[in-house]
Each structure stands twice: as C-alpha cells, then as structure tokens.
FIGUZA-338672 format. One record per atom (N, C-alpha, C): residue number from 0; residue in three letters; atom name; x, y, z. Coordinates in steps of 0.02 Angstrom, whole numbers. Layout:
N
- NUM, ALA, CA, X, Y, Z .
...
This chain:
210
- 0, MET, N, 29, 611, 436 .
- 0, MET, CA, 48, 528, 392 .
- 0, MET, C, -8, 504, 375 .
- 1, LYS, N, -47, 475, 307 .
- 1, LYS, CA, -94, 421, 305 .
- 1, LYS, C, -102, 363, 321 .
- 2, LEU, N, -134, 343, 331 .
- 2, LEU, CA, -138, 266, 361 .
- 2, LEU, C, -181, 215, 303 .
- 3, LYS, N, -152, 158, 259 .
- 3, LYS, CA, -173, 132, 231 .
- 3, LYS, C, -175, 53, 253 .
- 4, ILE, N, -238, 20, 247 .
- 4, ILE, CA, -241, -54, 260 .
- 4, ILE, C, -262, -101, 218 .
- 5, CYS, N, -196, -142, 192 .
- 5, CYS, CA, -222, -184, 141 .
- 5, CYS, C, -255, -248, 149 .
- 6, GLY, N, -245, -279, 82 .
- 6, GLY, CA, -267, -377, 84 .
- 6, GLY, C, -345, -352, 125 .
- 7, MET, N, -402, -314, 97 .
- 7, MET, CA, -462, -334, 151 .
- 7, MET, C, -501, -366, 74 .
- 8, LYS, N, -534, -434, 87 .
- 8, LYS, CA, -573, -459, 66 .
- 8, LYS, C, -663, -499, 84 .
- 9, TYR, N, -680, -471, 146 .
- 9, TYR, CA, -753, -495, 156 .
- 9, TYR, C, -778, -422, 185 .
- 10, PRO, N, -849, -446, 136 .
- 10, PRO, CA, -888, -369, 143 .
- 10, PRO, C, -899, -328, 200 .
- 11, GLU, N, -925, -377, 259 .
- 11, GLU, CA, -950, -366, 317 .
- 11, GLU, C, -883, -318, 359 .
- 12, ASN, N, -825, -367, 329 .
- 12, ASN, CA, -756, -357, 375 .
- 12, ASN, C, -736, -280, 334 .
- 13, ILE, N, -759, -282, 293 .
- 13, ILE, CA, -719, -211, 248 .
- 13, ILE, C, -763, -152, 276 .
- 14, LEU, N, -827, -168, 276 .
- 14, LEU, CA, -872, -118, 310 .
- 14, LEU, C, -842, -89, 402 .
- 15, GLU, N, -824, -131, 447 .
- 15, GLU, CA, -819, -118, 494 .
- 15, GLU, C, -757, -82, 508 .
- 16, VAL, N, -707, -103, 464 .
- 16, VAL, CA, -642, -84, 457 .
- 16, VAL, C, -646, -16, 418 .
- 17, GLY, N, -687, 0, 370 .
- 17, GLY, CA, -712, 51, 338 .
- 17, GLY, C, -716, 119, 389 .
- 18, ALA, N, -761, 91, 415 .
- 18, ALA, CA, -797, 124, 462 .
- 18, ALA, C, -724, 167, 502 .
- 19, LEU, N, -671, 141, 531 .
- 19, LEU, CA, -647, 171, 576 .
- 19, LEU, C, -581, 213, 525 .
- 20, LEU, N, -631, 203, 469 .
- 20, LEU, CA, -574, 292, 429 .
- 20, LEU, C, -500, 271, 425 .
- 21, PRO, N, -497, 229, 372 .
- 21, PRO, CA, -411, 236, 340 .
- 21, PRO, C, -422, 274, 294 .
- 22, ASP, N, -373, 296, 285 .
- 22, ASP, CA, -362, 338, 220 .
- 22, ASP, C, -352, 287, 148 .
- 23, TYR, N, -313, 240, 157 .
- 23, TYR, CA, -331, 177, 74 .
- 23, TYR, C, -346, 121, 120 .
- 24, MET, N, -380, 99, 76 .
- 24, MET, CA, -395, 27, 90 .
- 24, MET, C, -378, -14, 9 .
- 25, GLY, N, -318, -59, 24 .
- 25, GLY, CA, -335, -117, -47 .
- 25, GLY, C, -364, -196, -41 .
- 26, PHE, N, -352, -174, -95 .
- 26, PHE, CA, -402, -257, -126 .
- 26, PHE, C, -351, -257, -177 .
- 27, ILE, N, -329, -339, -178 .
- 27, ILE, CA, -275, -350, -217 .
- 27, ILE, C, -308, -406, -251 .
- 28, PHE, N, -292, -406, -328 .
- 28, PHE, CA, -297, -429, -380 .
- 28, PHE, C, -293, -469, -425 .
- 29, TRP, N, -206, -497, -368 .
- 29, TRP, CA, -172, -552, -401 .
- 29, TRP, C, -212, -611, -389 .
- 30, GLU, N, -212, -661, -433 .
- 30, GLU, CA, -249, -733, -413 .
- 30, GLU, C, -208, -784, -364 .
- 31, LYS, N, -135, -768, -383 .
- 31, LYS, CA, -114, -822, -327 .
- 31, LYS, C, -103, -790, -253 .
- 32, SER, N, -129, -729, -227 .
- 32, SER, CA, -145, -696, -178 .
- 32, SER, C, -191, -762, -135 .
- 33, ALA, N, -181, -760, -60 .
- 33, ALA, CA, -210, -776, -25 .
- 33, ALA, C, -260, -729, 1 .
- 34, ARG, N, -264, -678, -12 .
- 34, ARG, CA, -299, -621, -35 .
- 34, ARG, C, -321, -599, -51 .
- 35, TYR, N, -330, -629, -122 .
- 35, TYR, CA, -342, -636, -189 .
- 35, TYR, C, -427, -607, -195 .
- 36, PHE, N, -471, -536, -208 .
- 36, PHE, CA, -509, -520, -189 .
- 36, PHE, C, -547, -519, -287 .
- 37, ASN, N, -596, -552, -267 .
- 37, ASN, CA, -663, -534, -327 .
- 37, ASN, C, -735, -543, -308 .
- 38, GLY, N, -735, -538, -264 .
- 38, GLY, CA, -817, -490, -252 .
- 38, GLY, C, -842, -449, -273 .
- 39, GLU, N, -881, -414, -207 .
- 39, GLU, CA, -909, -325, -235 .
- 39, GLU, C, -883, -302, -169 .
- 40, ILE, N, -843, -226, -177 .
- 40, ILE, CA, -823, -186, -131 .
- 40, ILE, C, -915, -143, -109 .
- 41, PRO, N, -920, -150, -64 .
- 41, PRO, CA, -978, -126, -35 .
- 41, PRO, C, -967, -48, -26 .
- 42, GLU, N, -1029, -11, -1 .
- 42, GLU, CA, -1002, 78, -19 .
- 42, GLU, C, -956, 93, 42 .
- 43, LEU, N, -920, 121, -5 .
- 43, LEU, CA, -878, 141, 80 .
- 43, LEU, C, -879, 232, 91 .
- 44, ILE, N, -842, 251, 160 .
- 44, ILE, CA, -855, 319, 155 .
- 44, ILE, C, -806, 360, 106 .
- 45, GLU, N, -832, 390, 83 .
- 45, GLU, CA, -793, 427, 15 .
- 45, GLU, C, -714, 454, 47 .
- 46, THR, N, -692, 480, 95 .
- 46, THR, CA, -640, 495, 109 .
- 46, THR, C, -600, 430, 106 .
- 47, VAL, N, -624, 341, 119 .
- 47, VAL, CA, -563, 317, 106 .
- 47, VAL, C, -560, 282, 48 .
- 48, LYS, N, -506, 281, 6 .
- 48, LYS, CA, -480, 285, -66 .
- 48, LYS, C, -460, 210, -79 .
- 49, LYS, N, -506, 175, -112 .
- 49, LYS, CA, -510, 122, -142 .
- 49, LYS, C, -430, 108, -180 .
- 50, VAL, N, -382, 74, -156 .
- 50, VAL, CA, -308, 53, -200 .
- 50, VAL, C, -341, -1, -218 .
- 51, GLY, N, -317, -36, -291 .
- 51, GLY, CA, -298, -85, -325 .
- 51, GLY, C, -227, -122, -320 .
- 52, VAL, N, -223, -184, -290 .
- 52, VAL, CA, -148, -213, -301 .
- 52, VAL, C, -144, -254, -353 .
- 53, PHE, N, -87, -260, -405 .
- 53, PHE, CA, -73, -305, -460 .
- 53, PHE, C, -5, -321, -460 .
- 54, VAL, N, 7, -375, -489 .
- 54, VAL, CA, 83, -400, -481 .
- 54, VAL, C, 84, -411, -559 .
- 55, ASN, N, 98, -383, -620 .
- 55, ASN, CA, 159, -399, -640 .
- 55, ASN, C, 64, -418, -709 .
- 56, GLN, N, 11, -374, -703 .
- 56, GLN, CA, -36, -381, -741 .
- 56, GLN, C, -56, -356, -799 .
- 57, SER, N, -94, -382, -833 .
- 57, SER, CA, -101, -302, -914 .
- 57, SER, C, -110, -253, -890 .
- 58, GLN, N, -114, -209, -943 .
- 58, GLN, CA, -164, -117, -927 .
- 58, GLN, C, -211, -145, -950 .
- 59, GLU, N, -244, -171, -986 .
- 59, GLU, CA, -334, -193, -991 .
- 59, GLU, C, -350, -227, -917 .
- 60, GLU, N, -318, -256, -890 .
- 60, GLU, CA, -357, -291, -839 .
- 60, GLU, C, -346, -242, -776 .
- 61, ILE, N, -314, -222, -777 .
- 61, ILE, CA, -310, -170, -725 .
- 61, ILE, C, -355, -111, -747 .
- 62, LEU, N, -359, -82, -819 .
- 62, LEU, CA, -411, -21, -822 .
- 62, LEU, C, -478, -57, -825 .
- 63, GLU, N, -484, -131, -819 .
- 63, GLU, CA, -552, -160, -815 .
- 63, GLU, C, -584, -146, -742 .
- 64, LYS, N, -528, -181, -703 .
- 64, LYS, CA, -538, -182, -637 .
- 64, LYS, C, -551, -87, -595 .
- 65, VAL, N, -516, -36, -629 .
- 65, VAL, CA, -521, 32, -608 .
- 65, VAL, C, -596, 52, -623 .
- 66, GLN, N, -615, 37, -662 .
- 66, GLN, CA, -683, 55, -712 .
- 66, GLN, C, -714, 10, -651 .
- 67, LYS, N, -737, -55, -663 .
- 67, LYS, CA, -776, -93, -603 .
- 67, LYS, C, -782, -82, -568 .
- 68, TYR, N, -717, -63, -500 .
- 68, TYR, CA, -719, -62, -422 .
- 68, TYR, C, -721, 17, -405 .
- 69, LYS, N, -735, 61, -480 .
- 69, LYS, CA, -713, 151, -450 .
- 69, LYS, C, -642, 147, -419 .
- 70, LEU, N, -593, 128, -433 .
- 70, LEU, CA, -547, 131, -394 .
- 70, LEU, C, -518, 214, -408 .
- 71, GLN, N, -473, 230, -351 .
- 71, GLN, CA, -429, 305, -355 .
- 71, GLN, C, -374, 280, -346 .
- 72, ALA, N, -351, 225, -339 .
- 72, ALA, CA, -263, 223, -344 .
- 72, ALA, C, -252, 157, -370 .
- 73, VAL, N, -205, 156, -392 .
- 73, VAL, CA, -172, 73, -424 .
- 73, VAL, C, -116, 73, -397 .
- 74, GLN, N, -100, -10, -365 .
- 74, GLN, CA, -13, -3, -319 .
- 74, GLN, C, -13, -56, -370 .
- 75, LEU, N, 49, -48, -399 .
- 75, LEU, CA, 86, -99, -454 .
- 75, LEU, C, 156, -127, -403 .
- 76, HIS, N, 135, -187, -407 .
- 76, HIS, CA, 193, -236, -350 .
- 76, HIS, C, 243, -292, -381 .
- 77, GLY, N, 219, -279, -452 .
- 77, GLY, CA, 275, -324, -468 .
- 77, GLY, C, 339, -302, -519 .
- 78, SER, N, 372, -324, -567 .
- 78, SER, CA, 427, -272, -596 .
- 78, SER, C, 387, -241, -652 .
- 79, GLU, N, 376, -211, -660 .
- 79, GLU, CA, 338, -144, -686 .
- 79, GLU, C, 382, -115, -719 .
- 80, SER, N, 373, -114, -795 .
- 80, SER, CA, 431, -55, -815 .
- 80, SER, C, 425, 8, -804 .
- 81, VAL, N, 461, 66, -816 .
- 81, VAL, CA, 446, 125, -811 .
- 81, VAL, C, 405, 149, -877 .
- 82, GLU, N, 428, 106, -942 .
- 82, GLU, CA, 380, 117, -1019 .
- 82, GLU, C, 294, 90, -992 .
- 83, PHE, N, 303, 39, -944 .
- 83, PHE, CA, 220, -10, -917 .
- 83, PHE, C, 179, 63, -875 .
- 84, CYS, N, 220, 61, -828 .
- 84, CYS, CA, 187, 158, -785 .
- 84, CYS, C, 180, 213, -822 .
- 85, SER, N, 207, 230, -864 .
- 85, SER, CA, 199, 298, -911 .
- 85, SER, C, 150, 283, -956 .
- 86, GLU, N, 120, 219, -984 .
- 86, GLU, CA, 74, 195, -1025 .
- 86, GLU, C, -4, 218, -1000 .
- 87, LEU, N, 15, 175, -933 .
- 87, LEU, CA, -39, 169, -884 .
- 87, LEU, C, -63, 231, -855 .
- 88, LYS, N, -14, 273, -849 .
- 88, LYS, CA, -50, 345, -824 .
- 88, LYS, C, -58, 392, -868 .
- 89, THR, N, -57, 382, -937 .
- 89, THR, CA, -91, 423, -1013 .
- 89, THR, C, -144, 396, -997 .
- 90, LYS, N, -173, 315, -982 .
- 90, LYS, CA, -231, 293, -990 .
- 90, LYS, C, -296, 309, -931 .
- 91, LEU, N, -249, 303, -884 .
- 91, LEU, CA, -284, 318, -838 .
- 91, LEU, C, -315, 390, -827 .
- 92, ASN, N, -380, 402, -782 .
- 92, ASN, CA, -398, 468, -761 .
- 92, ASN, C, -347, 519, -737 .
- 93, LYS, N, -322, 550, -754 .
- 93, LYS, CA, -267, 611, -687 .
- 93, LYS, C, -277, 597, -616 .
- 94, LYS, N, -327, 601, -592 .
- 94, LYS, CA, -351, 592, -522 .
- 94, LYS, C, -340, 521, -508 .
- 95, ILE, N, -324, 477, -521 .
- 95, ILE, CA, -308, 399, -495 .
- 95, ILE, C, -212, 409, -486 .
- 96, GLU, N, -229, 392, -417 .
- 96, GLU, CA, -157, 356, -417 .
- 96, GLU, C, -112, 321, -416 .
- 97, ILE, N, -47, 319, -457 .
- 97, ILE, CA, 17, 274, -458 .
- 97, ILE, C, 32, 259, -400 .
- 98, ILE, N, 34, 189, -372 .
- 98, ILE, CA, 85, 186, -339 .
- 98, ILE, C, 129, 114, -335 .
- 99, LYS, N, 213, 122, -344 .
- 99, LYS, CA, 241, 102, -397 .
- 99, LYS, C, 296, 52, -325 .
- 100, ALA, N, 277, 10, -300 .
- 100, ALA, CA, 306, -26, -246 .
- 100, ALA, C, 364, -88, -256 .
- 101, PHE, N, 425, -87, -230 .
- 101, PHE, CA, 493, -103, -214 .
- 101, PHE, C, 490, -128, -164 .
- 102, SER, N, 544, -188, -170 .
- 102, SER, CA, 573, -232, -131 .
- 102, SER, C, 609, -227, -79 .
- 103, ALA, N, 629, -209, -49 .
- 103, ALA, CA, 681, -170, -1 .
- 103, ALA, C, 724, -218, 29 .
- 104, ASP, N, 803, -235, 29 .
- 104, ASP, CA, 829, -240, 73 .
- 104, ASP, C, 881, -241, 84 .
- 105, ASN, N, 933, -235, 111 .
- 105, ASN, CA, 1015, -222, 131 .
- 105, ASN, C, 1039, -186, 56 .
- 106, ASN, N, 1018, -217, 12 .
- 106, ASN, CA, 1059, -234, -36 .
- 106, ASN, C, 1030, -179, -93 .
- 107, PHE, N, 973, -151, -88 .
- 107, PHE, CA, 915, -114, -124 .
- 107, PHE, C, 973, -59, -152 .
- 108, ASP, N, 952, -29, -216 .
- 108, ASP, CA, 984, 4, -258 .
- 108, ASP, C, 935, 50, -262 .
- 109, PHE, N, 947, 122, -223 .
- 109, PHE, CA, 894, 171, -239 .
- 109, PHE, C, 898, 205, -305 .
- 110, GLU, N, 955, 196, -342 .
- 110, GLU, CA, 953, 231, -382 .
- 110, GLU, C, 903, 208, -464 .
- 111, VAL, N, 881, 145, -431 .
- 111, VAL, CA, 852, 125, -483 .
- 111, VAL, C, 760, 158, -488 .
- 112, LEU, N, 761, 184, -451 .
- 112, LEU, CA, 696, 238, -447 .
- 112, LEU, C, 680, 318, -475 .
- 113, LYS, N, 759, 327, -483 .
- 113, LYS, CA, 736, 369, -528 .
- 113, LYS, C, 702, 392, -579 .
- 114, PRO, N, 705, 344, -628 .
- 114, PRO, CA, 660, 344, -709 .
- 114, PRO, C, 599, 340, -686 .
- 115, TYR, N, 564, 299, -629 .
- 115, TYR, CA, 504, 294, -617 .
- 115, TYR, C, 482, 387, -572 .
- 116, GLU, N, 493, 409, -551 .
- 116, GLU, CA, 500, 469, -520 .
- 116, GLU, C, 425, 522, -564 .
- 117, ALA, N, 446, 510, -636 .
- 117, ALA, CA, 406, 540, -677 .
- 117, ALA, C, 345, 521, -693 .
- 118, VAL, N, 333, 448, -675 .
- 118, VAL, CA, 274, 424, -703 .
- 118, VAL, C, 229, 368, -639 .
- 119, CYS, N, 259, 388, -577 .
- 119, CYS, CA, 211, 365, -535 .
- 119, CYS, C, 210, 429, -482 .
- 120, ASP, N, 166, 431, -430 .
- 120, ASP, CA, 122, 488, -398 .
- 120, ASP, C, 175, 466, -311 .
- 121, TYR, N, 176, 393, -331 .
- 121, TYR, CA, 195, 365, -244 .
- 121, TYR, C, 237, 320, -263 .
- 122, PHE, N, 278, 293, -207 .
- 122, PHE, CA, 337, 236, -194 .
- 122, PHE, C, 318, 208, -138 .
- 123, LEU, N, 319, 154, -133 .
- 123, LEU, CA, 297, 93, -108 .
- 123, LEU, C, 351, 70, -68 .
- 124, PHE, N, 379, 45, -4 .
- 124, PHE, CA, 451, 21, 23 .
- 124, PHE, C, 427, -55, 68 .
- 125, ASP, N, 427, -130, 23 .
- 125, ASP, CA, 407, -176, 51 .
- 125, ASP, C, 454, -224, 74 .
- 126, THR, N, 441, -269, 114 .
- 126, THR, CA, 497, -314, 143 .
- 126, THR, C, 513, -355, 80 .
- 127, LYS, N, 577, -350, 66 .
- 127, LYS, CA, 598, -431, -10 .
- 127, LYS, C, 573, -479, 37 .
- 128, GLY, N, 525, -523, 13 .
- 128, GLY, CA, 516, -584, 35 .
- 128, GLY, C, 513, -643, -28 .
- 129, LYS, N, 476, -712, -24 .
- 129, LYS, CA, 476, -762, -64 .
- 129, LYS, C, 390, -728, -97 .
- 130, LEU, N, 364, -692, -58 .
- 130, LEU, CA, 290, -663, -108 .
- 130, LEU, C, 313, -594, -118 .
- 131, PRO, N, 257, -553, -173 .
- 131, PRO, CA, 276, -501, -204 .
- 131, PRO, C, 274, -444, -146 .
- 132, GLY, N, 201, -480, -68 .
- 132, GLY, CA, 191, -435, -19 .
- 132, GLY, C, 147, -468, 22 .
- 133, GLY, N, 151, -466, 71 .
- 133, GLY, CA, 105, -484, 116 .
- 133, GLY, C, 151, -547, 183 .
- 134, ASN, N, 192, -532, 184 .
- 134, ASN, CA, 279, -582, 213 .
- 134, ASN, C, 255, -560, 278 .
- 135, GLY, N, 251, -512, 304 .
- 135, GLY, CA, 221, -516, 392 .
- 135, GLY, C, 301, -505, 419 .
- 136, THR, N, 346, -472, 377 .
- 136, THR, CA, 423, -453, 427 .
- 136, THR, C, 429, -384, 403 .
- 137, THR, N, 461, -335, 429 .
- 137, THR, CA, 489, -280, 416 .
- 137, THR, C, 564, -281, 398 .
- 138, PHE, N, 563, -234, 364 .
- 138, PHE, CA, 658, -242, 313 .
- 138, PHE, C, 694, -186, 386 .
- 139, ASP, N, 758, -183, 367 .
- 139, ASP, CA, 797, -130, 410 .
- 139, ASP, C, 778, -61, 387 .
- 140, TRP, N, 750, -9, 423 .
- 140, TRP, CA, 715, 39, 404 .
- 140, TRP, C, 773, 90, 406 .
- 141, THR, N, 834, 65, 412 .
- 141, THR, CA, 890, 123, 405 .
- 141, THR, C, 911, 145, 346 .
- 142, ILE, N, 893, 75, 293 .
- 142, ILE, CA, 919, 101, 255 .
- 142, ILE, C, 890, 147, 202 .
- 143, LEU, N, 834, 159, 229 .
- 143, LEU, CA, 821, 215, 186 .
- 143, LEU, C, 838, 292, 198 .
- 144, LYS, N, 894, 290, 236 .
- 144, LYS, CA, 938, 359, 244 .
- 144, LYS, C, 988, 377, 182 .
- 145, LYS, N, 980, 309, 147 .
- 145, LYS, CA, 999, 313, 75 .
- 145, LYS, C, 961, 339, 9 .
- 146, TYR, N, 891, 363, 35 .
- 146, TYR, CA, 824, 383, 3 .
- 146, TYR, C, 834, 479, -9 .
- 147, LYS, N, 880, 483, -82 .
- 147, LYS, CA, 878, 557, -73 .
- 147, LYS, C, 801, 585, -127 .
- 148, SER, N, 779, 558, -149 .
- 148, SER, CA, 734, 558, -193 .
- 148, SER, C, 668, 626, -148 .
- 149, GLU, N, 636, 664, -178 .
- 149, GLU, CA, 578, 695, -142 .
- 149, GLU, C, 518, 679, -151 .
- 150, LYS, N, 521, 613, -199 .
- 150, LYS, CA, 433, 581, -204 .
- 150, LYS, C, 425, 550, -137 .
- 151, PRO, N, 341, 568, -121 .
- 151, PRO, CA, 329, 531, -45 .
- 151, PRO, C, 301, 471, -72 .
- 152, PHE, N, 326, 428, -10 .
- 152, PHE, CA, 310, 367, -34 .
- 152, PHE, C, 267, 334, 45 .
- 153, PHE, N, 255, 254, 41 .
- 153, PHE, CA, 229, 210, 88 .
- 153, PHE, C, 264, 176, 115 .
- 154, LEU, N, 287, 172, 169 .
- 154, LEU, CA, 319, 120, 196 .
- 154, LEU, C, 281, 54, 210 .
- 155, SER, N, 279, -23, 213 .
- 155, SER, CA, 248, -55, 220 .
- 155, SER, C, 304, -139, 237 .
- 156, GLY, N, 267, -199, 271 .
- 156, GLY, CA, 283, -233, 274 .
- 156, GLY, C, 302, -249, 339 .
- 157, GLY, N, 259, -297, 365 .
- 157, GLY, CA, 255, -305, 432 .
- 157, GLY, C, 258, -271, 498 .
- 158, ILE, N, 208, -237, 475 .
- 158, ILE, CA, 205, -168, 531 .
- 158, ILE, C, 133, -169, 572 .
- 159, GLY, N, 152, -176, 639 .
- 159, GLY, CA, 90, -180, 699 .
- 159, GLY, C, 96, -131, 753 .
- 160, ILE, N, 72, -143, 784 .
- 160, ILE, CA, 65, -90, 857 .
- 160, ILE, C, 153, -99, 891 .
- 161, GLU, N, 173, -162, 867 .
- 161, GLU, CA, 222, -145, 915 .
- 161, GLU, C, 293, -96, 846 .
- 162, GLU, N, 276, -88, 804 .
- 162, GLU, CA, 316, -38, 760 .
- 162, GLU, C, 281, 39, 785 .
- 163, LEU, N, 226, 50, 809 .
- 163, LEU, CA, 244, 132, 857 .
- 163, LEU, C, 267, 172, 864 .
- 164, LYS, N, 324, 144, 892 .
- 164, LYS, CA, 372, 183, 916 .
- 164, LYS, C, 443, 201, 870 .
- 165, ALA, N, 456, 140, 825 .
- 165, ALA, CA, 474, 143, 780 .
- 165, ALA, C, 451, 214, 726 .
- 166, ILE, N, 396, 201, 693 .
- 166, ILE, CA, 352, 247, 647 .
- 166, ILE, C, 364, 309, 697 .
- 167, GLU, N, 366, 323, 758 .
- 167, GLU, CA, 362, 380, 788 .
- 167, GLU, C, 446, 427, 775 .
- 168, GLU, N, 498, 344, 786 .
- 168, GLU, CA, 571, 380, 753 .
- 168, GLU, C, 585, 393, 704 .
- 169, ILE, N, 550, 362, 642 .
- 169, ILE, CA, 568, 378, 560 .
- 169, ILE, C, 548, 462, 563 .
- 170, SER, N, 487, 470, 596 .
- 170, SER, CA, 442, 514, 585 .
- 170, SER, C, 470, 578, 596 .
- 171, LYS, N, 503, 580, 625 .
- 171, LYS, CA, 582, 629, 665 .
- 171, LYS, C, 622, 644, 591 .
- 172, THR, N, 615, 591, 549 .
- 172, THR, CA, 678, 618, 505 .
- 172, THR, C, 662, 660, 410 .
- 173, ASN, N, 694, 692, 388 .
- 173, ASN, CA, 674, 715, 348 .
- 173, ASN, C, 638, 671, 281 .
- 174, LEU, N, 665, 610, 270 .
- 174, LEU, CA, 613, 569, 233 .
- 174, LEU, C, 549, 600, 226 .
- 175, PRO, N, 527, 583, 171 .
- 175, PRO, CA, 452, 615, 147 .
- 175, PRO, C, 408, 563, 158 .
- 176, ILE, N, 395, 509, 215 .
- 176, ILE, CA, 346, 463, 210 .
- 176, ILE, C, 277, 491, 216 .
- 177, TYR, N, 234, 472, 171 .
- 177, TYR, CA, 172, 479, 151 .
- 177, TYR, C, 121, 443, 192 .
- 178, ALA, N, 125, 375, 184 .
- 178, ALA, CA, 86, 331, 213 .
- 178, ALA, C, 107, 283, 249 .
- 179, ILE, N, 82, 265, 318 .
- 179, ILE, CA, 94, 188, 341 .
- 179, ILE, C, 56, 138, 307 .
- 180, ASP, N, 85, 75, 283 .
- 180, ASP, CA, 43, 41, 250 .
- 180, ASP, C, 34, -33, 305 .
- 181, VAL, N, -28, -59, 335 .
- 181, VAL, CA, -20, -136, 389 .
- 181, VAL, C, -52, -192, 351 .
- 182, ASN, N, -43, -249, 344 .
- 182, ASN, CA, -89, -285, 307 .
- 182, ASN, C, -97, -351, 375 .
- 183, SER, N, -48, -415, 351 .
- 183, SER, CA, -35, -465, 383 .
- 183, SER, C, -25, -461, 487 .
- 184, LYS, N, -2, -416, 508 .
- 184, LYS, CA, -17, -390, 566 .
- 184, LYS, C, -91, -390, 617 .
- 185, PHE, N, -143, -373, 574 .
- 185, PHE, CA, -190, -371, 595 .
- 185, PHE, C, -242, -439, 591 .
- 186, GLU, N, -227, -487, 553 .
- 186, GLU, CA, -268, -529, 534 .
- 186, GLU, C, -280, -562, 569 .
- 187, ILE, N, -355, -613, 565 .
- 187, ILE, CA, -377, -665, 591 .
- 187, ILE, C, -365, -727, 563 .
- 188, GLU, N, -368, -709, 473 .
- 188, GLU, CA, -341, -744, 441 .
- 188, GLU, C, -322, -715, 358 .
- 189, PRO, N, -283, -746, 306 .
- 189, PRO, CA, -285, -687, 266 .
- 189, PRO, C, -345, -660, 254 .
- 190, GLY, N, -360, -592, 255 .
- 190, GLY, CA, -402, -556, 203 .
- 190, GLY, C, -430, -527, 261 .
- 191, LEU, N, -458, -547, 328 .
- 191, LEU, CA, -483, -540, 380 .
- 191, LEU, C, -465, -517, 425 .
- 192, LYS, N, -488, -478, 430 .
- 192, LYS, CA, -441, -400, 496 .
- 192, LYS, C, -476, -417, 536 .
- 193, ASN, N, -437, -396, 603 .
- 193, ASN, CA, -474, -393, 675 .
- 193, ASN, C, -470, -325, 695 .
- 194, LYS, N, -528, -309, 693 .
- 194, LYS, CA, -565, -254, 687 .
- 194, LYS, C, -552, -203, 759 .
- 195, ASN, N, -552, -252, 821 .
- 195, ASN, CA, -532, -207, 871 .
- 195, ASN, C, -453, -199, 862 .
- 196, LEU, N, -407, -238, 836 .
- 196, LEU, CA, -350, -228, 850 .
- 196, LEU, C, -317, -169, 806 .
- 197, PHE, N, -345, -166, 745 .
- 197, PHE, CA, -326, -101, 708 .
- 197, PHE, C, -352, -51, 731 .
- 198, SER, N, -424, -36, 774 .
- 198, SER, CA, -449, 28, 785 .
- 198, SER, C, -403, 52, 869 .
- 199, ASN, N, -356, -17, 889 .
- 199, ASN, CA, -332, 12, 952 .
- 199, ASN, C, -282, 65, 914 .
- 200, PHE, N, -234, 13, 859 .
- 200, PHE, CA, -177, 52, 805 .
- 200, PHE, C, -184, 126, 805 .
- 201, LYS, N, -251, 120, 751 .
- 201, LYS, CA, -265, 197, 722 .
- 201, LYS, C, -285, 233, 784 .
- 202, ARG, N, -312, 224, 838 .
- 202, ARG, CA, -296, 281, 893 .
- 202, ARG, C, -251, 306, 906 .
- 203, LYS, N, -202, 250, 918 .
- 203, LYS, CA, -119, 273, 972 .
- 203, LYS, C, -92, 314, 889 .
- 204, PHE, N, -109, 287, 816 .
- 204, PHE, CA, -71, 326, 761 .
- 204, PHE, C, -107, 391, 772 .
- 205, ASP, N, -172, 396, 772 .
- 205, ASP, CA, -204, 485, 748 .
- 205, ASP, C, -163, 516, 827 .
- 206, VAL, N, -176, 481, 878 .
- 206, VAL, CA, -147, 516, 936 .
- 206, VAL, C, -72, 562, 928 .
- 207, ALA, N, -40, 499, 902 .
- 207, ALA, CA, 52, 537, 891 .
- 207, ALA, C, 49, 566, 847 .
- 208, ASN, N, -1, 590, 801 .
- 208, ASN, CA, -9, 646, 749 .
- 208, ASN, C, 40, 644, 706 .
- 209, PHE, N, 72, 592, 667 .
- 209, PHE, CA, 130, 582, 649 .
- 209, PHE, C, 151, 631, 595 .
C-alpha cells in the first residue's frame, strides 16, 4: 500500500517531508483552499511523485501546471465529468496518472463510478464535507463493502495515527486499496506539516507493511 501526503505549501517543509519518502506528495492549485500552492517546488527525490490537485478547473490550467511543475499525477477533486477526464487523458503524457476524487457518505451511489473506470487510473474516496477536501474527518469505511470495481483507489479523509488499526483491518479485505492519503491530521497550520508526527506515522505504516 502506498502513502500520499497532500496539501504541501512551504519549500523547507516540502524538503523535510520529502526526505521521509512518501510515495506521493500533493500540491493544491485551487485558489480557495487554505493550502493553495503558488510557489516553487524544490527538487524532490525521484521516487516521490508530485500530484497536482484541481477543483473544476480548465484543462488549459491543468496542463499548464503539469508542465510548469513537472507533475506525475493529476487529482480531480471537483465534479469533473467523464468527458472532461477522457479529453484530459488524451492531452496528457500517458505516464501521468489521473486520480478522480469522490466525496463519500452513507448515501454514496457506487454506480456513478462505472463510466469513469476507462478514463481514470485511480479513484480517491474522501469524506463528504463543506470543502472539496481537507475537512479533517473520516467517513464510515464500511460503505466500501459496496465497492465492486477492480479499479484501485486512494483512501482519504481525516486519517491520522489513530486510524492505523482501522487501516490494518481494512487492508485484510479484498478491496483494491492502492494508497492512504493523509493531510490535516499532520498539520501545525494549513499547508505546514509536522515532520516528526508524519515520520512516526510512516515508520509504523512501513512496519505494518499493509
């Protein structure tokens, strides 16, 4: 199971966290976010994939950011249509991953995912809240029993050290969980991560070898 840390903002902090070798590091390019990124990304170790997070933004803006920051993945966290994802996929380098995020709650209809399977590399399930992401709360993971797709997905939403046991339990299922996505539970302030707290989490995560 991979590990993604999202909502990075400050160069020195990016380097500190990057040195801990998460598999993915997310940068939010949605201006309304408290974690909005508009700086320069320092040189990261090659194994750390840079993810651009977008919310209902134009393909032109996404492609510009992909080129400017040499992103290896694009996370679509709005209400982007199947057609939008398909068009974007044809314009991107084939090596660039598309992650389509969905806000999940007990009423989530998993049937809406089917048309996206052909145009996205991964899904991401986050907690449904006031914001598109970073709400700091987990959703009821038992609803994922209804997930019948083989498409691998990121599990997100208020995940911290306290959720390690729950991650261990859900990892024993047949669900195609590709990665765990963390953010707000490791913050000193929006965009600034507690390096020591994340290091502790990652050490335990790696030892568990989910």
